[in-house]
C-alpha positions as CSV (number, residue, x, y, z in Angstrom):
1,M,0.0,0.0,0.0
2,N,1.5,3.3,-1.1
3,Y,0.4,5.5,1.9
4,A,2.5,8.4,0.8
5,V,0.7,8.9,-2.5
6,I,-2.7,8.4,-0.8
7,W,-2.2,11.2,1.7
8,Y,-0.7,13.4,-1.0
9,I,-3.8,13.0,-3.2
10,I,-6.2,13.6,-0.2
11,G,-4.2,16.7,0.6
12,C,-4.7,17.9,-3.0
13,V,-8.5,17.2,-2.7
14,I,-8.7,19.2,0.6
15,R,-6.9,22.2,-0.9
16,V,-9.3,22.2,-3.9
17,E,-12.3,22.0,-1.5
18,A,-10.8,24.9,0.5
19,I,-10.5,27.1,-2.6
20,L,-14.1,26.2,-3.7
21,M,-15.4,27.2,-0.3
22,L,-14.5,30.8,-1.1
23,L,-17.4,31.0,-3.6
24,P,-20.2,30.6,-1.0
25,G,-18.3,33.1,1.2
26,I,-18.5,35.6,-1.7
27,V,-22.2,34.9,-2.0
28,G,-22.5,35.7,1.7
29,V,-20.8,39.0,1.1
30,I,-23.0,39.9,-1.9
31,Y,-26.2,39.2,0.1
32,G,-24.8,40.8,3.4
33,E,-25.0,37.6,5.4
34,K,-22.6,37.6,8.3
35,S,-22.9,33.8,8.7
36,G,-21.6,33.4,5.2
37,L,-18.3,35.0,6.2
38,L,-17.5,31.8,8.1
39,F,-16.5,30.2,4.8
40,F,-13.4,32.4,4.6
41,P,-11.5,31.3,7.8
42,L,-12.6,27.7,7.2
43,A,-11.1,27.9,3.7
44,V,-7.8,29.1,5.1
45,V,-7.7,26.4,7.8
46,F,-8.6,23.6,5.4
47,Y,-6.1,24.9,2.8
48,L,-3.3,24.8,5.3
49,L,-4.4,21.3,6.4
50,G,-4.3,20.1,2.8
51,H,-0.9,21.8,2.3
52,L,0.5,19.9,5.2
53,L,-0.5,16.6,3.6
54,C,0.8,17.4,0.1
55,R,3.6,19.9,0.6
56,K,6.1,17.2,-0.6
57,K,5.4,15.0,-3.6
58,P,6.1,11.3,-2.9
59,E,9.2,9.8,-4.4
60,K,7.2,6.8,-5.5
61,T,4.0,7.8,-7.3
62,R,3.2,4.4,-8.7
63,F,0.1,2.7,-7.4
64,F,-2.5,0.2,-8.4
65,A,-6.2,-0.5,-8.3
66,R,-6.3,-1.1,-4.6
67,E,-4.8,2.3,-3.8
68,G,-7.2,3.8,-6.3
69,Y,-10.2,2.5,-4.5
70,V,-8.8,3.6,-1.1
71,V,-7.9,7.1,-2.1
72,V,-11.2,7.7,-3.9
73,S,-13.4,6.5,-0.9
74,L,-11.2,8.3,1.7
75,S,-11.2,11.5,-0.4
76,W,-15.0,11.4,-0.6
77,L,-15.3,10.8,3.2
78,V,-12.9,13.7,4.0
79,L,-14.6,15.9,1.5
80,S,-18.0,15.3,3.1
81,I,-16.8,15.7,6.7
82,L,-15.1,19.0,6.0
83,G,-18.0,20.1,3.8
84,A,-20.4,19.6,6.8
85,V,-18.4,21.8,9.1
86,P,-19.8,25.2,8.0
87,F,-23.4,24.0,8.6
88,V,-22.5,22.9,12.2
89,L,-20.4,25.9,13.2
90,S,-23.0,28.4,11.7
91,R,-25.8,26.5,13.5
92,T,-27.8,26.4,10.2
93,I,-27.8,22.6,10.7
94,P,-26.6,22.2,14.3
95,N,-26.8,18.4,14.5
96,P,-23.5,17.0,13.0
97,V,-25.3,13.9,11.7
98,D,-27.9,16.0,9.9
99,A,-25.2,18.2,8.5
100,L,-23.2,15.2,7.3
101,F,-26.4,13.7,5.8
102,E,-27.1,17.0,3.9
103,I,-23.7,17.5,2.5
104,V,-23.1,13.8,1.5
105,S,-26.5,14.1,-0.2
106,G,-25.1,17.1,-2.0
107,F,-21.7,15.7,-3.0
108,T,-23.2,12.3,-4.1
109,T,-25.8,14.2,-6.1
110,T,-28.6,12.5,-4.2
111,G,-30.7,15.5,-3.2
112,A,-32.3,13.9,-0.2
113,S,-32.7,16.5,2.5
114,I,-33.4,16.8,6.2
115,L,-34.4,20.5,6.0
116,T,-38.0,21.3,6.8
117,D,-37.8,25.0,5.6
118,V,-35.2,25.3,2.9
119,E,-36.1,29.0,2.1
120,A,-35.1,30.0,5.7
121,M,-31.5,29.0,5.1
122,P,-29.0,31.8,4.3
123,K,-28.2,32.0,0.6
124,A,-24.5,31.3,1.2
125,Y,-25.4,27.9,2.6
126,L,-28.0,27.2,-0.1
127,F,-25.3,28.0,-2.6
128,W,-22.8,25.6,-0.9
129,R,-25.3,22.7,-0.8
130,S,-26.3,23.2,-4.4
131,F,-22.7,23.8,-5.5
132,S,-21.7,20.5,-3.9
133,H,-23.9,18.8,-6.6
134,W,-21.7,20.3,-9.4
135,I,-18.5,19.4,-7.6
136,G,-19.6,15.8,-7.0
137,G,-21.3,15.3,-10.3
138,M,-18.3,14.7,-12.5
139,G,-16.1,13.7,-9.5
140,I,-13.7,15.5,-7.3
141,L,-10.8,13.3,-8.3
142,V,-11.5,13.9,-12.0
143,F,-11.5,17.7,-11.2
144,V,-8.1,17.4,-9.4
145,L,-6.7,15.5,-12.4
146,V,-7.6,18.4,-14.6
147,L,-5.5,20.7,-12.4
148,L,-2.4,18.6,-12.0
149,P,-1.0,15.2,-13.0
150,I,-1.0,13.8,-9.5
151,A,-0.5,10.1,-10.4
152,G,1.1,9.8,-13.7
153,G,0.0,6.8,-15.8
154,Q,-1.9,5.3,-12.8
155,S,-4.6,8.0,-13.0
156,I,-6.8,5.5,-14.8
157,H,-7.3,3.7,-11.4
158,L,-8.7,6.9,-9.9
159,I,-11.2,7.6,-12.7
160,R,-12.3,4.0,-12.8
161,A,-12.9,3.9,-9.0
162,E,-14.8,7.2,-9.1
163,S,-16.7,7.0,-12.4
164,T,-20.1,5.3,-12.8
165,G,-20.8,2.2,-14.9
166,P,-19.5,-1.2,-15.7
167,Q,-16.3,-0.1,-17.4
168,V,-14.3,3.1,-17.8
169,G,-11.6,3.6,-20.4
170,K,-9.5,6.4,-21.9
171,L,-11.1,8.8,-24.4
172,V,-7.6,10.0,-25.4
173,P,-4.2,8.4,-24.7
174,R,-3.4,10.5,-21.6
175,M,-5.7,10.4,-18.6
176,Q,-5.2,14.1,-17.8
177,R,-6.4,15.0,-21.3
178,T,-9.4,12.6,-20.8
179,A,-10.2,14.4,-17.5
180,K,-9.9,17.8,-19.3
181,Y,-12.2,16.7,-22.1
182,L,-14.8,15.4,-19.5
183,Y,-14.8,18.6,-17.5
184,S,-14.8,20.8,-20.6
185,M,-18.0,19.1,-21.8
186,Y,-19.4,19.4,-18.3
187,F,-18.6,23.1,-18.1
188,V,-19.9,24.0,-21.6
189,L,-23.2,22.2,-21.1
190,S,-23.6,23.9,-17.7
191,I,-23.0,27.4,-19.3
192,V,-25.5,26.7,-22.1
193,Q,-28.2,25.7,-19.6
194,L,-27.4,28.8,-17.5
195,V,-27.8,31.1,-20.5
196,L,-31.1,29.6,-21.4
197,L,-32.5,29.8,-17.9
198,L,-31.5,33.5,-17.7
199,Y,-33.1,34.1,-21.1
200,F,-36.4,32.6,-19.6
201,K,-36.2,35.2,-16.8
202,M,-35.0,32.9,-14.0
203,P,-33.2,34.9,-11.2
204,L,-29.4,34.5,-11.4
205,F,-29.0,32.9,-8.0
206,D,-31.9,30.4,-8.7
207,A,-30.5,29.7,-12.1
208,L,-27.0,28.9,-10.8
209,C,-28.4,26.6,-8.2
210,D,-30.7,24.9,-10.8
211,V,-27.7,24.4,-13.1
212,F,-25.6,22.9,-10.3
213,G,-28.4,20.5,-9.4
214,T,-29.2,19.6,-13.1
215,A,-25.6,19.2,-14.2
216,G,-24.7,17.1,-11.2
217,T,-28.2,15.4,-11.4
218,G,-28.5,16.3,-7.7
219,G,-31.8,18.1,-7.2
220,F,-31.4,20.4,-4.2
221,G,-33.9,23.2,-4.7
222,V,-33.8,26.7,-3.3
223,K,-37.6,26.9,-3.0
224,G,-39.9,24.9,-0.8
225,D,-41.8,23.6,-3.8
226,S,-38.7,22.6,-5.7
227,M,-39.3,23.6,-9.4
228,A,-43.1,23.9,-9.2
229,G,-43.2,27.7,-9.0
230,Y,-41.2,28.4,-12.1
231,S,-42.5,28.9,-15.6
232,A,-43.2,26.2,-18.1
233,A,-40.2,27.3,-20.2
234,I,-37.8,26.9,-17.3
235,Q,-39.3,23.5,-16.3
236,N,-39.0,22.3,-19.9
237,T,-35.4,23.5,-20.2
238,T,-34.5,21.7,-16.9
239,T,-36.2,18.6,-18.3
240,I,-34.1,18.6,-21.4
241,F,-30.8,19.2,-19.5
242,M,-31.6,16.5,-16.9
243,L,-31.9,14.1,-19.8
244,V,-28.7,15.4,-21.4
245,F,-26.6,15.0,-18.3
246,G,-27.9,11.4,-17.9
247,I,-26.3,10.4,-21.2
248,N,-23.0,8.7,-21.4
249,F,-20.4,11.5,-21.9
250,N,-18.6,9.3,-24.5
251,F,-21.6,10.2,-26.7
252,F,-20.8,13.9,-26.6
253,F,-17.1,13.3,-27.1
254,Y,-17.8,11.3,-30.2
255,L,-20.1,14.1,-31.5
256,V,-17.5,16.8,-30.9
257,S,-14.9,14.5,-32.6
258,R,-17.4,14.1,-35.6
259,R,-17.4,10.4,-35.0
260,F,-21.2,10.3,-35.5
261,R,-21.4,6.5,-36.3
262,A,-19.6,5.8,-33.0
263,A,-21.9,8.2,-31.1
264,F,-25.2,6.8,-32.3
265,G,-23.8,3.3,-32.2
266,I,-23.8,3.4,-28.4
267,E,-26.4,0.8,-27.5
268,E,-26.9,2.0,-24.0
269,V,-27.9,5.5,-25.1
270,R,-30.6,4.1,-27.4
271,W,-32.0,2.0,-24.6
272,Y,-31.9,5.0,-22.3
273,F,-34.3,6.9,-24.5
274,V,-36.5,3.8,-25.1
275,I,-36.9,3.4,-21.4
276,F,-37.6,7.1,-20.9
277,F,-40.3,7.3,-23.6
278,A,-41.9,4.0,-22.5
279,A,-42.1,5.3,-18.9
280,C,-43.6,8.6,-20.0
281,L,-46.2,6.8,-22.2
282,G,-47.2,4.4,-19.4
283,I,-47.7,7.1,-16.9
284,F,-49.6,9.3,-19.4
285,L,-52.0,6.5,-20.1
286,N,-52.4,5.7,-16.5
287,L,-53.1,9.3,-15.5
288,K,-55.5,9.7,-18.4
289,F,-57.7,6.7,-17.8
290,V,-57.1,5.9,-14.1
291,G,-55.7,9.1,-12.6
292,G,-58.8,10.7,-11.2
293,E,-57.9,14.2,-10.3
294,A,-54.3,13.9,-11.4
295,E,-53.7,15.9,-14.6
296,P,-52.1,13.9,-17.5
297,S,-49.8,16.8,-18.4
298,L,-46.9,15.8,-20.6
299,R,-44.8,18.6,-19.2
300,H,-45.1,17.3,-15.6
301,I,-44.8,13.7,-16.7
302,T,-41.6,14.2,-18.8
303,F,-40.1,16.3,-16.0
304,Q,-40.7,13.8,-13.3
305,V,-39.6,10.8,-15.4
306,S,-36.4,12.7,-16.4
307,S,-35.8,13.8,-12.8
308,V,-36.2,10.3,-11.3
309,M,-34.5,8.3,-14.1
310,T,-31.4,10.6,-14.1
311,S,-31.5,10.6,-10.2
312,T,-31.8,14.4,-10.2
313,G,-34.8,14.6,-7.8
314,Y,-36.4,17.9,-8.7
315,S,-40.2,17.9,-8.7
316,T,-42.9,20.1,-10.2
317,L,-45.7,18.4,-8.3
318,D,-46.3,15.8,-5.6
319,F,-46.1,12.6,-7.6
320,D,-46.8,10.6,-4.5
321,K,-50.5,11.5,-5.3
322,W,-50.3,9.7,-8.6
323,P,-52.0,6.3,-9.1
324,E,-50.2,3.2,-8.0
325,F,-49.1,2.1,-11.5
326,S,-47.4,5.5,-12.1
327,K,-45.6,5.4,-8.8
328,A,-44.5,1.8,-9.6
329,V,-43.0,3.0,-12.9
330,L,-41.1,5.8,-11.1
331,V,-39.8,3.3,-8.5
332,G,-38.7,1.0,-11.4
333,I,-36.7,3.7,-13.2
334,M,-35.1,4.6,-9.8
335,F,-33.3,1.3,-10.0
336,T,-32.6,1.5,-13.8
337,G,-31.0,4.9,-13.5
338,A,-29.1,6.8,-16.2
339,C,-26.3,5.8,-18.5
340,A,-22.9,4.7,-17.3
341,G,-20.3,7.4,-17.6
342,S,-22.8,10.1,-16.9
343,T,-23.5,12.1,-13.7
344,G,-26.7,10.1,-13.1
345,G,-27.2,7.5,-10.4
346,G,-29.0,4.1,-10.2
347,I,-27.8,0.7,-11.3
348,K,-27.3,2.1,-14.8
349,V,-28.9,1.2,-18.1
350,A,-25.8,-0.5,-19.4
351,R,-25.9,-3.1,-16.6
352,F,-29.6,-3.9,-17.2
353,V,-28.9,-4.3,-20.9
354,L,-26.1,-6.7,-20.0
355,Y,-28.3,-8.6,-17.5
356,T,-31.0,-9.0,-20.1
357,K,-28.5,-10.2,-22.7
358,Q,-27.0,-12.7,-20.3
359,V,-30.5,-14.2,-19.6
360,G,-31.1,-14.4,-23.4
361,V,-27.8,-16.3,-23.9
362,K,-28.5,-18.7,-21.0
363,V,-32.0,-19.5,-22.2
364,A,-30.7,-20.0,-25.8
365,A,-28.1,-22.4,-24.4
366,L,-30.8,-24.5,-22.8
367,I,-32.7,-24.8,-26.1
368,H,-29.5,-25.3,-28.2
369,P,-26.9,-26.8,-25.8
370,R,-24.3,-27.1,-28.5
371,S,-24.5,-23.6,-29.8
372,V,-21.8,-21.1,-28.8
373,R,-23.3,-17.7,-27.9
374,V,-21.6,-14.6,-26.4
375,V,-22.9,-11.4,-24.9
376,K,-22.2,-8.4,-27.2
377,M,-22.5,-4.7,-26.5
378,D,-22.2,-2.2,-29.3
379,G,-21.3,-5.0,-31.7
380,Q,-18.4,-6.2,-29.6
381,R,-18.0,-9.2,-27.3
382,V,-18.2,-8.3,-23.6
383,D,-15.4,-9.8,-21.6
384,D,-16.3,-12.4,-19.0
385,S,-14.6,-10.3,-16.3
386,V,-16.9,-7.4,-17.0
387,L,-20.0,-9.6,-16.8
388,S,-18.7,-11.2,-13.6
389,T,-18.1,-7.7,-12.0
390,C,-21.6,-6.6,-13.1
391,N,-23.1,-9.7,-11.5
392,T,-21.1,-9.3,-8.3
393,F,-22.2,-5.7,-8.2
394,F,-25.9,-6.7,-8.3
395,I,-25.4,-9.3,-5.5
396,I,-23.7,-6.9,-3.2
397,Y,-26.1,-4.1,-4.1
398,S,-29.0,-6.4,-3.1
399,F,-27.4,-7.3,0.2
400,I,-26.8,-3.7,1.1
401,F,-30.3,-2.7,0.1
402,A,-32.0,-5.5,2.2
403,A,-29.8,-4.7,5.2
404,S,-30.5,-1.0,5.0
405,V,-34.2,-1.6,4.9
406,F,-34.0,-3.8,7.9
407,I,-32.1,-1.2,9.9
408,L,-34.4,1.6,8.9
409,S,-37.4,-0.4,10.0
410,W,-36.2,-0.1,13.6
411,D,-37.5,3.5,13.4
412,N,-41.0,2.1,12.9
413,M,-41.8,3.9,9.7
414,D,-44.1,2.1,7.1
415,F,-42.5,-0.3,4.6
416,T,-43.1,2.0,1.6
417,T,-41.3,4.8,3.3
418,N,-38.3,2.7,4.3
419,F,-38.1,0.8,1.0
420,T,-38.1,4.0,-1.1
421,A,-35.9,5.9,1.3
422,V,-33.2,3.2,0.7
423,A,-34.0,3.2,-3.0
424,A,-33.7,7.0,-3.1
425,T,-30.3,7.1,-1.2
426,L,-28.6,4.0,-2.6
427,N,-29.6,5.0,-6.2
428,N,-28.8,8.7,-5.4
429,I,-32.3,9.8,-6.4
430,G,-33.5,12.2,-3.6
431,P,-37.2,11.9,-2.8
432,G,-39.0,8.6,-2.4
433,L,-42.6,7.9,-1.6
434,A,-44.9,8.2,1.4
435,G,-43.0,9.7,4.4
436,V,-40.0,10.6,2.2
437,G,-42.0,11.8,-0.8
438,P,-41.4,15.1,-2.7
439,A,-43.5,17.0,-0.2
440,K,-41.7,15.4,2.8
441,N,-38.1,15.0,3.9
442,F,-35.8,12.6,5.8
443,A,-35.7,14.5,9.1
444,E,-37.9,12.0,11.0
445,Y,-35.3,9.2,10.8
446,S,-33.0,8.5,13.7
447,N,-29.3,9.3,13.6
448,L,-28.4,5.7,13.1
449,S,-30.7,5.4,10.1
450,K,-29.3,8.6,8.7
451,L,-25.8,7.3,9.0
452,V,-26.9,4.1,7.2
453,M,-28.2,6.2,4.4
454,V,-25.0,8.3,4.4
455,F,-23.2,5.0,3.7
456,D,-25.8,4.1,1.1
457,M,-25.4,7.5,-0.7
458,L,-21.6,7.2,-0.8
459,A,-21.7,3.5,-1.8
460,G,-24.2,4.3,-4.6
461,R,-22.2,7.2,-5.9
462,L,-18.9,5.2,-5.9
463,E,-20.5,2.0,-7.3
464,I,-20.2,0.2,-4.0
465,F,-16.7,-1.4,-4.4
466,P,-14.5,1.5,-3.2
467,M,-16.5,1.7,0.0
468,L,-16.3,-2.0,0.6
469,V,-12.6,-2.1,0.0
470,L,-12.2,0.2,3.1
471,L,-13.8,-2.4,5.3
472,I,-11.6,-5.3,4.2
473,P,-8.6,-5.8,6.6
474,A,-6.4,-7.1,3.8
475,T,-6.6,-3.7,2.1
476,W,-4.5,-2.2,4.8
477,K,-1.7,-4.8,4.8
478,K,1.6,-3.6,3.4
479,N,1.7,-6.4,0.9
480,G,-1.9,-7.5,1.1
């Protein structure tokens, strides 16, 4: 285990977080909020702490997948703990567990909240919790790689440990250039959305927070009714960009590179839109013929399906009042999630496509035992190691899900509330149903349940394996 490079990278992450903390402090100055000034001394203290850890670059910078998993999971834990400090010290969220829950929900782009009156919070802190979506959306280690080549040729281990989906590779030969391409696309798309929101008369502060939540597919709103109070044009713009940020970023890279055949040949992206339109159609028909007082509005339906499928978590209405079939569809796409290699959460469309194809191959083998069939994706054979990793992921995911529901049930909430609370946090969605629906929050849960959901949010964002690696004793052995 190369501890020197681990602490060096964590120090770099802390310094970056310290610099980013200056922005909410500036927001506090603009709005004349004394509590917002707290970000400035904290930024200085955290920067010095980070500087102590990375003041000297390690002589040996070579490391492998194990160190990659450890440094990513530890970086996210440290990032979250330090990010919660302003809420506790300012007394805006005095309970440390609540503050940790809120900021982990922000960085992991979950959007689940314990706040009962979000509009009462100072704007500097509203900005920080929304900005945490944008920071965590693409990944803090990816952002650090943009700034400096901290790990040489081993950077691929960091991106693979932090990125979402079954497999991550290089878009270009050098990983630092890959990171720059990813963040360039992320930044440009964010700016385009911001310009459109301002064009449709959304206030600048609200527009910035909306962009942070949409780009990171997070969903922290600055209004008590989330997105319900904004115009149809603003809601439609947000719908489109939630969908955009749920697409595999390789798609945009191929488009920019004018490799159109490769872009539109990504099978996952095609299934992503098939699932989206099928979910919208199913809910529309259900609301039209069974919905009672619920309005079968395409604007609200496409918004909510886009929000839930991409794990953003914004809402324009209380979808907990929809008929049971419509709610079942939403819960289903909570698990499906967005594309691999996007900022969205969930199990990922790519994995479900692979699971479906594996079933097809196995059934075909039963009918024709002598036939030789392989699982293909985008016209290429999927390696057995990738399939094995996907299957292992689902097994561990199921165990964590079941264990979390059992622990949450100790708080004596109803099953729908507990089940969808875990679904919402492990899949990084935000709101669930019943007691944690879009009109409710997670404040009623005990500290133990909140800590369980903190683990779920981090495990869901980091695709489970990095968090589990921390718990395995062999990880910490020198030659383990």
